[in-house]
DOPA-58453 format. One line per 3 residues: number of its first residue (from 1); their letters; for each residue x, y, z of N, C-alpha, C, O. Coordinates in steps of 0.2 Angstrom, whole numbers, padded with zeros to 4 digits, always signed. Example, Ala and Ser with C-alpha at 12.3 -4.5 7.8 and 13.67 -1.06 7.14 Angstrom:
<sites>
1 = AS = +0066 -0028 +0039 +0062 -0022 +0039 +0066 -0016 +0039 +0071 -0017 +0042 | +0064 -0011 +0035 +0068 -0005 +0036 +0064 +0000 +0039 +0067 +0006 +0040
</sites>
This chain:
<sites>
1 = MPA = -0102 +0127 +0050 -0097 +0128 +0055 -0097 +0134 +0059 -0098 +0140 +0056 | -0097 +0134 +0065 -0097 +0141 +0069 -0092 +0146 +0067 -0094 +0152 +0067 | -0086 +0144 +0065 -0081 +0149 +0063 -0083 +0153 +0057 -0082 +0159 +0057
4 = RLL = -0087 +0149 +0053 -0089 +0153 +0047 -0094 +0158 +0048 -0094 +0163 +0046 | -0099 +0156 +0053 -0104 +0161 +0055 -0101 +0167 +0059 -0103 +0173 +0058 | -0096 +0165 +0063 -0092 +0171 +0066 -0089 +0176 +0061 -0089 +0182 +0062
7 = GLP = -0086 +0173 +0056 -0082 +0177 +0051 -0086 +0180 +0046 -0084 +0185 +0043 | -0093 +0178 +0046 -0097 +0181 +0041 -0098 +0189 +0041 -0097 +0193 +0037 | -0099 +0192 +0047 -0100 +0199 +0048 -0093 +0203 +0046 -0094 +0208 +0044
10 = FLL = -0088 +0200 +0048 -0081 +0203 +0047 -0080 +0203 +0039 -0077 +0208 +0036 | -0082 +0198 +0036 -0082 +0197 +0028 -0086 +0202 +0025 -0084 +0206 +0020 | -0092 +0203 +0028 -0097 +0208 +0025 -0094 +0215 +0026 -0095 +0219 +0022
13 = LFV = -0091 +0216 +0032 -0088 +0223 +0033 -0082 +0224 +0029 -0082 +0230 +0026 | -0079 +0219 +0027 -0073 +0220 +0023 -0075 +0222 +0016 -0073 +0226 +0013 | -0081 +0218 +0013 -0083 +0220 +0007 -0086 +0227 +0006 -0085 +0230 +0002
16 = WSI = -0090 +0228 +0012 -0093 +0235 +0012 -0087 +0240 +0012 -0088 +0246 +0009 | -0082 +0239 +0016 -0077 +0244 +0016 -0073 +0245 +0010 -0071 +0251 +0008 | -0072 +0240 +0006 -0069 +0240 -0001 -0074 +0244 -0005 -0071 +0249 -0009
19 = YAA = -0080 +0243 -0005 -0085 +0246 -0009 -0085 +0254 -0007 -0085 +0258 -0012 | -0085 +0255 -0001 -0086 +0262 +0001 -0079 +0266 +0000 -0079 +0272 -0001 | -0073 +0263 +0000 -0067 +0266 -0001 -0066 +0267 -0008 -0061 +0271 -0010
22 = WGA = -0069 +0264 -0012 -0068 +0264 -0020 -0070 +0271 -0022 -0075 +0273 -0022 | -0065 +0275 -0024 -0065 +0281 -0027 -0066 +0287 -0021 -0067 +0293 -0023 | -0066 +0285 -0015 -0067 +0290 -0010 -0061 +0294 -0009 -0055 +0291 -0010
25 = EDD = -0061 +0300 -0008 -0056 +0305 -0007 -0053 +0304 +0000 -0047 +0306 +0002 | -0057 +0302 +0005 -0055 +0302 +0012 -0051 +0295 +0013 -0054 +0290 +0012 | -0045 +0296 +0016 -0041 +0290 +0018 -0044 +0286 +0024 -0042 +0281 +0026
28 = WFA = -0049 +0289 +0027 -0052 +0285 +0033 -0055 +0278 +0032 -0054 +0274 +0036 | -0057 +0277 +0025 -0060 +0271 +0024 -0055 +0265 +0024 -0056 +0259 +0024 | -0048 +0267 +0024 -0043 +0262 +0024 -0043 +0258 +0030 -0041 +0252 +0030
31 = YPV = -0045 +0262 +0036 -0045 +0258 +0042 -0050 +0253 +0043 -0048 +0247 +0045 | -0056 +0253 +0041 -0061 +0248 +0042 -0059 +0242 +0037 -0060 +0236 +0038 | -0056 +0244 +0031 -0053 +0239 +0026 -0048 +0234 +0030 -0048 +0228 +0030
34 = LVS = -0043 +0238 +0033 -0038 +0234 +0036 -0040 +0230 +0042 -0038 +0224 +0043 | -0044 +0233 +0046 -0047 +0230 +0052 -0051 +0224 +0051 -0050 +0218 +0053 | -0055 +0224 +0046 -0060 +0219 +0044 -0056 +0213 +0041 -0057 +0207 +0042
37 = AIL = -0051 +0215 +0037 -0046 +0210 +0034 -0042 +0206 +0039 -0042 +0200 +0038 | -0040 +0210 +0044 -0036 +0206 +0049 -0041 +0201 +0053 -0039 +0196 +0055 | -0047 +0204 +0055 -0052 +0199 +0058 -0054 +0193 +0054 -0054 +0188 +0057
40 = VAL = -0055 +0194 +0048 -0057 +0188 +0044 -0051 +0183 +0044 -0052 +0177 +0044 | -0045 +0186 +0043 -0039 +0182 +0043 -0038 +0178 +0050 -0036 +0172 +0050 | -0039 +0181 +0055 -0039 +0178 +0062 -0044 +0172 +0063 -0042 +0167 +0065
43 = VYV = -0050 +0174 +0060 -0055 +0169 +0061 -0053 +0163 +0057 -0054 +0157 +0059 | -0051 +0164 +0051 -0049 +0158 +0046 -0043 +0154 +0049 -0043 +0148 +0049 | -0038 +0158 +0052 -0032 +0154 +0055 -0034 +0150 +0061 -0032 +0144 +0062
46 = FSP = -0039 +0153 +0065 -0040 +0149 +0071 -0047 +0146 +0071 -0050 +0144 +0076 | -0050 +0145 +0065 -0056 +0141 +0064 -0056 +0135 +0067 -0062 +0133 +0070 | -0051 +0130 +0067 -0052 +0124 +0071 -0053 +0125 +0078 -0057 +0121 +0081
49 = EIN = -0049 +0129 +0081 -0050 +0131 +0088 -0056 +0133 +0090 -0059 +0132 +0095 | -0059 +0138 +0086 -0066 +0141 +0087 -0071 +0136 +0087 -0075 +0135 +0091 | -0071 +0131 +0081 -0076 +0126 +0081 -0075 +0121 +0087 -0081 +0119 +0089
52 = WWF = -0069 +0120 +0089 -0069 +0115 +0094 -0071 +0118 +0101 -0075 +0114 +0104 | -0070 +0124 +0102 -0072 +0127 +0108 -0080 +0127 +0108 -0083 +0126 +0113 | -0083 +0129 +0102 -0090 +0129 +0102 -0093 +0122 +0103 -0098 +0121 +0107
55 = YRR = -0091 +0117 +0099 -0094 +0110 +0099 -0093 +0107 +0106 -0097 +0103 +0108 | -0087 +0108 +0109 -0087 +0105 +0116 -0092 +0108 +0121 -0094 +0104 +0125 | -0095 +0114 +0120 -0100 +0116 +0124 -0107 +0115 +0121 -0112 +0114 +0125
58 = WTP = -0108 +0115 +0115 -0114 +0114 +0112 -0113 +0108 +0106 -0113 +0110 +0100 | -0113 +0102 +0108 -0112 +0097 +0104 -0118 +0095 +0100 -0123 +0093 +0103 | -0119 +0095 +0094 -0125 +0094 +0090 -0126 +0086 +0090 -0122 +0082 +0091
61 = RLD = -0133 +0085 +0089 -0135 +0078 +0088 -0132 +0075 +0082 -0131 +0078 +0077 | -0131 +0068 +0082 -0129 +0065 +0076 -0135 +0065 +0071 -0140 +0064 +0073 | -0133 +0065 +0064 -0138 +0064 +0059 -0141 +0057 +0059 -0138 +0053 +0061
64 = PPV = -0147 +0057 +0057 -0151 +0050 +0058 -0147 +0045 +0054 -0147 +0039 +0057 | -0144 +0046 +0048 -0141 +0040 +0045 -0135 +0038 +0049 -0133 +0032 +0049 | -0131 +0042 +0052 -0126 +0040 +0057 -0128 +0036 +0062 -0125 +0031 +0064
67 = KHL = -0134 +0038 +0066 -0136 +0034 +0071 -0139 +0027 +0069 -0139 +0022 +0072 | -0141 +0027 +0063 -0143 +0021 +0060 -0138 +0016 +0059 -0138 +0010 +0060 | -0132 +0019 +0057 -0126 +0015 +0056 -0124 +0012 +0063 -0122 +0006 +0064
70 = LGQ = -0124 +0016 +0068 -0122 +0014 +0075 -0127 +0008 +0077 -0125 +0003 +0080 | -0133 +0009 +0076 -0138 +0005 +0078 -0138 -0002 +0075 -0139 -0007 +0078 | -0135 -0002 +0068 -0135 -0008 +0064 -0129 -0012 +0066 -0129 -0018 +0066
73 = FGG = -0123 -0008 +0066 -0117 -0011 +0067 -0112 -0010 +0073 -0107 -0013 +0074 | -0115 -0006 +0077 -0111 -0004 +0083 -0112 -0008 +0089 -0116 -0006 +0093 | -0109 -0014 +0090 -0111 -0019 +0095 -0109 -0016 +0102 -0113 -0016 +0106
76 = YYN = -0103 -0012 +0103 -0102 -0009 +0109 -0107 -0004 +0111 -0109 -0003 +0116 | -0108 +0001 +0106 -0113 +0006 +0107 -0120 +0003 +0109 -0123 +0006 +0114 | -0122 -0002 +0106 -0128 -0005 +0108 -0129 -0008 +0115 -0134 -0009 +0117
79 = SLS = -0123 -0009 +0117 -0123 -0012 +0124 -0123 -0007 +0130 -0124 -0009 +0136 | -0123 -0001 +0128 -0123 +0005 +0133 -0130 +0006 +0135 -0135 +0005 +0131 | -0130 +0010 +0140 -0137 +0012 +0143 -0139 +0018 +0138 -0134 +0021 +0134
82 = EAE = -0145 +0021 +0139 -0147 +0026 +0135 -0143 +0032 +0136 -0141 +0036 +0132 | -0142 +0034 +0143 -0138 +0040 +0145 -0131 +0039 +0142 -0128 +0044 +0140 | -0128 +0033 +0142 -0121 +0032 +0140 -0121 +0033 +0132 -0116 +0035 +0129
85 = RVI = -0126 +0031 +0129 -0126 +0032 +0121 -0126 +0039 +0119 -0123 +0041 +0114 | -0129 +0043 +0123 -0129 +0050 +0122 -0122 +0053 +0122 -0119 +0057 +0118 | -0118 +0051 +0128 -0111 +0053 +0129 -0107 +0050 +0123 -0103 +0054 +0120
88 = FEQ = -0108 +0044 +0121 -0104 +0041 +0116 -0105 +0045 +0109 -0100 +0046 +0106 | -0111 +0047 +0108 -0113 +0050 +0101 -0109 +0057 +0101 -0107 +0059 +0096 | -0109 +0060 +0107 -0106 +0067 +0108 -0098 +0066 +0106 -0095 +0070 +0103
91 = RLF = -0096 +0061 +0110 -0088 +0060 +0109 -0087 +0058 +0102 -0081 +0060 +0099 | -0091 +0054 +0099 -0090 +0052 +0092 -0090 +0058 +0087 -0086 +0059 +0083 | -0095 +0063 +0088 -0095 +0069 +0084 -0088 +0073 +0085 -0085 +0075 +0080
94 = LTV = -0086 +0074 +0091 -0080 +0078 +0093 -0074 +0074 +0090 -0070 +0078 +0088 | -0074 +0068 +0090 -0068 +0064 +0088 -0067 +0065 +0080 -0062 +0067 +0078 | -0073 +0065 +0077 -0073 +0067 +0069 -0071 +0074 +0068 -0067 +0075 +0064
97 = TAT = -0073 +0078 +0072 -0072 +0085 +0072 -0064 +0087 +0073 -0061 +0091 +0070 | -0061 +0083 +0077 -0054 +0084 +0079 -0049 +0080 +0075 -0043 +0081 +0075 | -0052 +0076 +0070 -0047 +0073 +0066 -0047 +0076 +0059 -0052 +0077 +0056
100 = DFL = -0041 +0076 +0056 -0040 +0078 +0049 -0041 +0072 +0044 -0037 +0067 +0045 | -0045 +0072 +0040 -0046 +0066 +0035 -0043 +0068 +0028 -0045 +0073 +0026 | -0040 +0063 +0025 -0037 +0064 +0018 -0038 +0058 +0014 -0036 +0053 +0017
103 = AQG = -0041 +0058 +0009 -0042 +0052 +0005 -0039 +0053 -0002 -0040 +0058 -0006 | -0035 +0048 -0004 -0031 +0049 -0011 -0037 +0047 -0016 -0040 +0042 -0016 | -0037 +0052 -0021 -0042 +0051 -0026 -0049 +0053 -0025 -0053 +0053 -0029
106 = LPS = -0050 +0056 -0019 -0057 +0059 -0017 -0056 +0066 -0015 -0051 +0068 -0012 | -0061 +0070 -0017 -0060 +0077 -0015 -0061 +0078 -0007 -0059 +0083 -0004 | -0065 +0074 -0004 -0066 +0074 +0003 -0068 +0067 +0005 -0070 +0063 +0001
109 = VPE = -0068 +0066 +0012 -0070 +0059 +0014 -0077 +0059 +0016 -0079 +0064 +0020 | -0081 +0055 +0014 -0088 +0055 +0015 -0090 +0054 +0023 -0086 +0052 +0027 | -0095 +0057 +0025 -0097 +0058 +0032 -0097 +0051 +0035 -0094 +0050 +0041
112 = DIR = -0100 +0046 +0032 -0101 +0040 +0035 -0095 +0036 +0036 -0094 +0033 +0041 | -0090 +0037 +0032 -0083 +0034 +0032 -0080 +0037 +0038 -0076 +0034 +0042 | -0080 +0044 +0039 -0077 +0047 +0045 -0079 +0044 +0051 -0075 +0043 +0056
115 = YMI = -0086 +0043 +0052 -0089 +0040 +0058 -0087 +0033 +0059 -0085 +0030 +0065 | -0086 +0029 +0053 -0083 +0022 +0054 -0076 +0022 +0057 -0075 +0017 +0061 | -0072 +0027 +0055 -0065 +0027 +0057 -0065 +0029 +0064 -0061 +0027 +0068
118 = AYP = -0069 +0034 +0066 -0069 +0037 +0073 -0072 +0032 +0078 -0070 +0032 +0084 | -0076 +0027 +0076 -0080 +0023 +0081 -0075 +0019 +0085 -0076 +0019 +0091 | -0070 +0015 +0083 -0066 +0011 +0087 -0062 +0016 +0092 -0061 +0013 +0098
121 = QVC = -0060 +0021 +0090 -0057 +0026 +0095 -0061 +0028 +0101 -0059 +0028 +0106 | -0067 +0029 +0099 -0072 +0031 +0105 -0073 +0025 +0109 -0074 +0025 +0115 | -0074 +0019 +0106 -0075 +0013 +0110 -0069 +0012 +0115 -0070 +0011 +0121
124 = LNF = -0063 +0012 +0112 -0057 +0011 +0117 -0056 +0016 +0122 -0054 +0014 +0128 | -0058 +0022 +0121 -0057 +0027 +0126 -0063 +0029 +0130 -0063 +0034 +0134 | -0069 +0026 +0129 -0075 +0028 +0132 -0075 +0028 +0140 -0078 +0033 +0143
127 = RQE = -0071 +0024 +0143 -0070 +0024 +0150 -0065 +0029 +0153 -0063 +0029 +0159 | -0061 +0032 +0149 -0056 +0037 +0151 -0058 +0044 +0151 -0062 +0046 +0147 | -0056 +0047 +0156 -0057 +0054 +0157 -0054 +0058 +0151 -0058 +0063 +0148
130 = EWL = -0048 +0057 +0150 -0045 +0060 +0144 -0046 +0056 +0138 -0042 +0051 +0137 | -0051 +0057 +0134 -0053 +0052 +0129 -0050 +0053 +0122 -0052 +0050 +0117 | -0047 +0059 +0121 -0044 +0060 +0114 -0036 +0060 +0115 -0033 +0062 +0120
133 = CKR = -0033 +0057 +0110 -0026 +0056 +0110 -0023 +0060 +0104 -0025 +0059 +0098 | -0018 +0064 +0105 -0015 +0068 +0100 -0010 +0064 +0096 -0007 +0067 +0091 | -0010 +0058 +0097 -0005 +0054 +0093 -0009 +0051 +0087 -0006 +0047 +0083
136 = SEK = -0015 +0053 +0086 -0019 +0050 +0080 -0024 +0055 +0077 -0030 +0054 +0076 | -0021 +0061 +0076 -0026 +0067 +0074 -0027 +0067 +0066 -0030 +0071 +0064 | -0023 +0063 +0063 -0024 +0063 +0055 -0025 +0056 +0053 -0021 +0051 +0055
139 = TVL = -0029 +0055 +0048 -0031 +0049 +0045 -0030 +0050 +0037 -0033 +0054 +0034 | -0026 +0045 +0034 -0026 +0045 +0027 -0029 +0039 +0024 -0027 +0033 +0027 | -0032 +0039 +0019 -0036 +0033 +0016 -0033 +0032 +0009 -0032 +0037 +0005
142 = YPH = -0031 +0026 +0007 -0029 +0024 +0000 -0034 +0020 -0003 -0038 +0016 +0001 | -0035 +0020 -0009 -0040 +0015 -0012 -0037 +0008 -0013 -0040 +0003 -0015 | -0030 +0007 -0012 -0027 +0001 -0013 -0021 +0000 -0008 -0020 +0005 -0004
145 = PFP = -0018 -0006 -0007 -0013 -0007 -0003 -0007 -0002 -0004 -0006 +0000 -0010 | -0003 +0000 +0001 +0002 +0005 +0000 +0008 +0003 +0004 +0008 -0001 +0009 | +0014 +0006 +0001 +0020 +0006 +0005 +0020 +0012 +0010 +0016 +0016 +0009
148 = SPA = +0025 +0012 +0014 +0026 +0018 +0019 +0033 +0018 +0021 +0037 +0014 +0019 | +0035 +0024 +0024 +0042 +0025 +0026 +0045 +0019 +0030 +0050 +0017 +0030 | +0040 +0017 +0035 +0042 +0012 +0039 +0043 +0005 +0036 +0046 +0000 +0038
151 = HPE = +0039 +0004 +0031 +0039 -0003 +0027 +0039 -0001 +0020 +0034 -0003 +0016 | +0044 +0001 +0017 +0044 +0003 +0010 +0044 -0003 +0005 +0042 -0002 -0001 | +0045 -0009 +0007 +0045 -0014 +0003 +0039 -0019 +0003 +0038 -0023 -0001
154 = QLH = +0034 -0017 +0008 +0028 -0021 +0009 +0022 -0017 +0008 +0021 -0011 +0010 | +0018 -0019 +0003 +0011 -0016 +0002 +0007 -0019 +0008 +0006 -0025 +0009 | +0004 -0014 +0011 +0000 -0016 +0017 -0007 -0012 +0017 -0008 -0008 +0013
157 = YSE = -0011 -0014 +0022 -0018 -0012 +0022 -0020 -0007 +0028 -0025 -0003 +0027 | -0015 -0007 +0033 -0016 -0002 +0038 -0010 -0001 +0042 -0005 -0005 +0042 | -0009 +0005 +0045 -0003 +0007 +0048 -0004 +0013 +0053 -0008 +0018 +0051
160 = WYA = -0001 +0013 +0058 -0001 +0019 +0063 +0007 +0021 +0062 +0011 +0018 +0065 | +0007 +0027 +0059 +0014 +0030 +0058 +0015 +0035 +0064 +0013 +0041 +0064 | +0018 +0032 +0070 +0018 +0036 +0076 +0022 +0042 +0076 +0020 +0047 +0080
163 = EDG = +0027 +0042 +0072 +0031 +0048 +0072 +0027 +0055 +0070 +0028 +0060 +0073 | +0022 +0054 +0066 +0018 +0060 +0063 +0011 +0059 +0066 +0007 +0064 +0064 | +0010 +0054 +0070 +0003 +0054 +0072 -0002 +0053 +0067 -0008 +0055 +0067
166 = VLI = +0000 +0049 +0062 -0005 +0047 +0056 -0007 +0040 +0056 -0003 +0036 +0056 | -0013 +0039 +0055 -0016 +0033 +0054 -0018 +0032 +0046 -0021 +0036 +0043 | -0016 +0026 +0043 -0017 +0025 +0036 -0021 +0019 +0035 -0019 +0013 +0038
169 = YVL = -0026 +0019 +0031 -0030 +0013 +0030 -0031 +0013 +0022 -0031 +0018 +0018 | -0033 +0007 +0020 -0036 +0006 +0014 -0043 +0006 +0014 -0047 +0003 +0018 | -0046 +0011 +0011 -0053 +0013 +0012 -0058 +0007 +0011 -0062 +0006 +0016
172 = PWV = -0058 +0002 +0006 -0063 -0003 +0006 -0062 -0008 +0012 -0068 -0010 +0014 | -0056 -0009 +0015 -0056 -0013 +0021 -0059 -0009 +0027 -0062 -0013 +0032 | -0059 -0003 +0028 -0063 +0001 +0033 -0070 +0000 +0033 -0073 -0002 +0038
175 = VEG = -0073 +0000 +0027 -0080 -0001 +0026 -0082 -0008 +0027 -0087 -0010 +0031 | -0078 -0013 +0025 -0079 -0020 +0026 -0079 -0022 +0033 -0083 -0025 +0036 | -0074 -0019 +0037 -0073 -0021 +0044 -0078 -0018 +0048 -0080 -0021 +0053
178 = FTR = -0081 -0012 +0046 -0087 -0009 +0050 -0093 -0013 +0048 -0097 -0014 +0053 | -0095 -0014 +0042 -0101 -0016 +0040 -0102 -0024 +0040 -0108 -0026 +0040 | -0097 -0027 +0042 -0097 -0035 +0042 -0093 -0036 +0049 -0088 -0040 +0049
181 = PGA = -0096 -0034 +0054 -0092 -0035 +0061 -0092 -0043 +0062 -0097 -0046 +0062 | -0086 -0045 +0064 -0085 -0052 +0066 -0083 -0056 +0060 -0080 -0061 +0060 | -0086 -0054 +0054 -0084 -0058 +0048 -0078 -0056 +0044 -0074 -0060 +0041
184 = VYN = -0076 -0049 +0045 -0070 -0046 +0042 -0066 -0043 +0048 -0069 -0039 +0052 | -0060 -0044 +0048 -0055 -0041 +0053 -0055 -0034 +0052 -0054 -0031 +0046 | -0057 -0030 +0057 -0057 -0023 +0057 -0050 -0020 +0059 -0048 -0019 +0064
187 = VVF = -0047 -0017 +0053 -0040 -0015 +0054 -0040 -0008 +0058 -0035 -0006 +0061 | -0046 -0005 +0059 -0046 +0002 +0062 -0045 +0000 +0070 -0042 +0003 +0073 | -0049 -0005 +0072 -0048 -0007 +0079 -0041 -0009 +0081 -0038 -0008 +0086
190 = HEQ = -0038 -0013 +0076 -0031 -0015 +0076 -0026 -0009 +0078 -0022 -0010 +0082 | -0027 -0004 +0074 -0022 +0001 +0074 -0024 +0006 +0080 -0019 +0008 +0084 | -0030 +0007 +0082 -0032 +0011 +0087 -0030 +0008 +0094 -0029 +0011 +0099
193 = AKV = -0030 +0001 +0094 -0027 -0002 +0100 -0020 +0000 +0102 -0018 +0000 +0107 | -0016 +0000 +0096 -0009 +0002 +0097 -0008 +0009 +0099 -0004 +0011 +0104 | -0013 +0014 +0097 -0013 +0021 +0099 -0015 +0021 +0106 -0012 +0025 +0110
196 = FRD = -0020 +0017 +0108 -0022 +0018 +0115 -0016 +0016 +0120 -0015 +0019 +0125 | -0013 +0011 +0118 -0007 +0009 +0123 -0002 +0014 +0123 +0001 +0015 +0128 | +0000 +0017 +0117 +0005 +0022 +0117 +0003 +0028 +0121 +0007 +0031 +0124
199 = CRP = -0003 +0030 +0121 -0006 +0036 +0124 -0007 +0035 +0131 -0007 +0040 +0135 | -0007 +0029 +0134 -0009 +0028 +0141 -0004 +0023 +0144 -0005 +0018 +0146 | +0003 +0025 +0144 +0008 +0021 +0147 +0007 +0019 +0155 +0010 +0015 +0157
202 = DLA = +0003 +0024 +0158 +0001 +0023 +0165 -0004 +0017 +0167 -0004 +0015 +0172 | -0007 +0015 +0162 -0012 +0010 +0163 -0009 +0003 +0163 -0004 +0002 +0159 | -0012 -0001 +0167 -0009 -0008 +0168 -0012 -0013 +0163 -0018 -0015 +0164
205 = LPE = -0009 -0014 +0157 -0012 -0018 +0152 -0009 -0025 +0153 -0004 -0026 +0156 | -0013 -0030 +0152 -0011 -0037 +0153 -0005 -0039 +0149 -0004 -0037 +0144 | -0002 -0044 +0152 +0004 -0047 +0148 +0001 -0050 +0142 -0004 -0053 +0142
208 = TAE = +0005 -0050 +0137 +0003 -0053 +0130 +0006 -0060 +0129 +0005 -0062 +0123 | +0010 -0062 +0133 +0013 -0069 +0132 +0011 -0075 +0136 +0014 -0079 +0137 | +0004 -0075 +0137 +0001 -0081 +0140 +0002 -0087 +0135 +0003 -0086 +0129
211 = AGI = +0003 -0092 +0139 +0004 -0099 +0135 -0002 -0100 +0130 -0008 -0100 +0132 | -0001 -0101 +0124 -0006 -0103 +0119 -0010 -0097 +0117 -0016 -0098 +0115 | -0008 -0091 +0118 -0012 -0085 +0116 -0014 -0085 +0109 -0020 -0083 +0108
214 = WEK = -0010 -0087 +0104 -0012 -0087 +0097 -0017 -0092 +0096 -0022 -0090 +0092 | -0017 -0098 +0099 -0022 -0103 +0098 -0028 -0101 +0100 -0034 -0102 +0097 | -0028 -0097 +0106 -0035 -0095 +0109 -0038 -0090 +0105 -0044 -0089 +0105
217 = LEA = -0034 -0085 +0103 -0036 -0080 +0098 -0040 -0082 +0092 -0045 -0080 +0090 | -0037 -0088 +0089 -0040 -0091 +0083 -0046 -0094 +0085 -0051 -0094 +0081 | -0046 -0097 +0091 -0052 -0101 +0093 -0058 -0096 +0094 -0064 -0098 +0093
220 = ISG = -0056 -0090 +0097 -0061 -0085 +0098 -0065 -0082 +0091 -0071 -0082 +0091 | -0061 -0081 +0086 -0063 -0078 +0080 -0063 -0082 +0074 -0067 -0081 +0069 | -0060 -0088 +0074 -0059 -0092 +0068 -0054 -0089 +0063 -0053 -0092 +0058
223 = MSR = -0051 -0084 +0065 -0046 -0081 +0061 -0039 -0082 +0063 -0037 -0081 +0069 | -0035 -0085 +0059 -0028 -0087 +0061 -0023 -0081 +0061 -0025 -0076 +0058 | -0018 -0082 +0064 -0013 -0077 +0064 -0010 -0075 +0057 -0009 -0069 +0056
226 = EYI = -0010 -0080 +0053 -0008 -0079 +0046 -0013 -0075 +0042 -0011 -0071 +0038 | -0019 -0077 +0043 -0025 -0073 +0040 -0025 -0066 +0042 -0025 -0062 +0037 | -0024 -0065 +0048 -0024 -0058 +0050 -0018 -0054 +0048 -0018 -0048 +0046
229 = AKI = -0012 -0057 +0047 -0006 -0054 +0044 -0007 -0053 +0037 -0005 -0047 +0035 | -0011 -0057 +0034 -0013 -0056 +0027 -0018 -0050 +0026 -0017 -0046 +0021 | -0022 -0049 +0031 -0027 -0044 +0030 -0024 -0037 +0032 -0025 -0032 +0028
232 = VGL = -0020 -0037 +0037 -0016 -0031 +0039 -0011 -0029 +0034 -0009 -0023 +0032 | -0008 -0034 +0031 -0002 -0034 +0026 +0005 -0034 +0029 +0009 -0032 +0026 | +0005 -0035 +0036 +0012 -0035 +0039 +0012 -0041 +0044 +0007 -0043 +0046
235 = PQE = +0018 -0044 +0045 +0018 -0049 +0050 +0016 -0047 +0057 +0017 -0041 +0059 | +0013 -0052 +0060 +0010 -0050 +0067 +0014 -0054 +0072 +0013 -0060 +0073 | +0018 -0050 +0076 +0022 -0053 +0082 +0018 -0051 +0088 +0020 -0055 +0093
238 = DPY = +0014 -0046 +0089 +0011 -0044 +0095 +0004 -0046 +0095 +0000 -0043 +0091 | +0002 -0050 +0100 -0005 -0052 +0100 -0010 -0047 +0103 -0016 -0047 +0103 | -0007 -0042 +0106 -0011 -0037 +0110 -0016 -0033 +0105 -0022 -0034 +0107
241 = PIS = -0015 -0030 +0100 -0020 -0027 +0096 -0025 -0032 +0093 -0031 -0030 +0093 | -0023 -0038 +0092 -0028 -0043 +0090 -0033 -0045 +0095 -0039 -0046 +0094 | -0030 -0045 +0101 -0034 -0047 +0107 -0039 -0041 +0109 -0045 -0043 +0111
244 = VHH = -0037 -0035 +0108 -0042 -0030 +0109 -0047 -0030 +0104 -0053 -0029 +0105 | -0045 -0031 +0098 -0050 -0032 +0092 -0055 -0037 +0094 -0062 -0036 +0094 | -0053 -0043 +0096 -0057 -0049 +0098 -0062 -0047 +0104 -0067 -0049 +0104
247 = FFL = -0059 -0043 +0109 -0063 -0042 +0115 -0070 -0038 +0113 -0075 -0039 +0115 | -0069 -0033 +0108 -0075 -0029 +0106 -0079 -0033 +0101 -0085 -0032 +0101 | -0076 -0037 +0097 -0080 -0040 +0091 -0083 -0047 +0093 -0088 -0049 +0091
250 = YPE = -0080 -0051 +0098 -0082 -0057 +0100 -0082 -0058 +0108 -0078 -0062 +0111 | -0086 -0054 +0111 -0085 -0053 +0119 -0087 -0060 +0122 -0083 -0062 +0127 | -0092 -0063 +0120 -0094 -0070 +0123 -0088 -0075 +0123 -0086 -0078 +0128
253 = AFQ = -0086 -0076 +0116 -0080 -0081 +0115 -0074 -0079 +0119 -0070 -0083 +0121 | -0073 -0072 +0119 -0067 -0070 +0122 -0067 -0071 +0130 -0062 -0073 +0133 | -0073 -0070 +0133 -0073 -0071 +0140 -0072 -0079 +0141 -0070 -0081 +0146
256 = REL = -0075 -0083 +0137 -0074 -0090 +0138 -0067 -0093 +0137 -0064 -0097 +0141 | -0063 -0090 +0132 -0056 -0092 +0131 -0051 -0089 +0135 -0046 -0092 +0137 | -0052 -0083 +0136 -0047 -0079 +0140 -0050 -0075 +0146 -0051 -0069 +0145
259 = PAR = -0053 -0078 +0151 -0057 -0075 +0156 -0053 -0070 +0160 -0056 -0064 +0161 | -0046 -0071 +0161 -0043 -0066 +0165 -0041 -0060 +0161 -0042 -0054 +0164 | -0040 -0060 +0155 -0039 -0055 +0150 -0045 -0051 +0149 -0045 -0045 +0149
262 = YAS = -0051 -0055 +0149 -0057 -0052 +0148 -0059 -0047 +0154 -0061 -0042 +0153 | -0058 -0050 +0160 -0059 -0046 +0166 -0055 -0039 +0166 -0057 -0034 +0168 | -0048 -0040 +0164 -0044 -0034 +0163 -0047 -0029 +0158 -0047 -0023 +0160
265 = YLR = -0048 -0031 +0152 -0051 -0027 +0147 -0058 -0024 +0149 -0059 -0018 +0147 | -0062 -0028 +0152 -0068 -0025 +0155 -0067 -0019 +0159 -0071 -0014 +0159 | -0062 -0019 +0164 -0061 -0014 +0168 -0058 -0008 +0164 -0060 -0002 +0166
268 = LFG = -0055 -0009 +0159 -0052 -0003 +0155 -0057 +0000 +0150 -0058 +0006 +0149 | -0061 -0005 +0146 -0065 -0003 +0141 -0072 -0003 +0142 -0076 +0001 +0139 | -0074 -0006 +0147 -0082 -0007 +0149 -0084 -0012 +0144 -0081 -0015 +0139
271 = GKN = -0091 -0013 +0144 -0094 -0018 +0140 -0101 -0020 +0143 -0104 -0017 +0147 | -0103 -0026 +0141 -0109 -0029 +0143 -0110 -0030 +0150 -0115 -0029 +0153 | -0104 -0032 +0153 -0105 -0035 +0160 -0101 -0030 +0165 -0100 -0032 +0171
274 = D = -0100 -0023 +0163 -0097 -0019 +0168 -0102 -0015 +0172 -0100 -0011 +0176
</sites>
């Protein structure tokens, strides 16, 4: 991390000052101790901002295992041109950097899981100039279905808690949704679709009440409304997040069944035919 490298000289100065001041009769050594301690504290407090400033200007390349994941499972990523893939990879890294991850029962969230979670967010916002939303800066992972303040009586598998900007997922479903695209409903795309709509009220999203919308969504994916409600763990009254999921995971069938909505989403999100 850049902040750690920046803080290292101040930390060494602090250690040297303590050593030099030990047993010294001159009070002058108190000043470098105090100054270096303040500098170390400032770097620690502002380390997220320092890292973000650095990475926005010098974004590192993704590690080969992450690029392999994208190549194997990232349908939208693979539809982009070579130049667009570079931009996508940079934004993916920055999205992971900007997100706080917490996993219940794990000391830290593995890197590949972080990128699986960030991937749908980058897909949805790839055509937007402001591609980060502050309404989703924290992600919490559970090993099992969970209740929440909004749904205390229902154990569910994913939720966007908008009041605190927290996205909550069951970890196994994150992995299944990413590594089995089209076969398993991707709850991360589902929740990120809601975040996208909330962050961009100025965008003209298509109406969600077309006649027969639920039947057409099932025809696209083979997944019924009831099945998706079981996967998410909550009743599904709004077809919008499901339609966004299907646009990314089943583009050909989506274009065939919902051509007008496909054209609208294509303008928003891009894809094979943009």
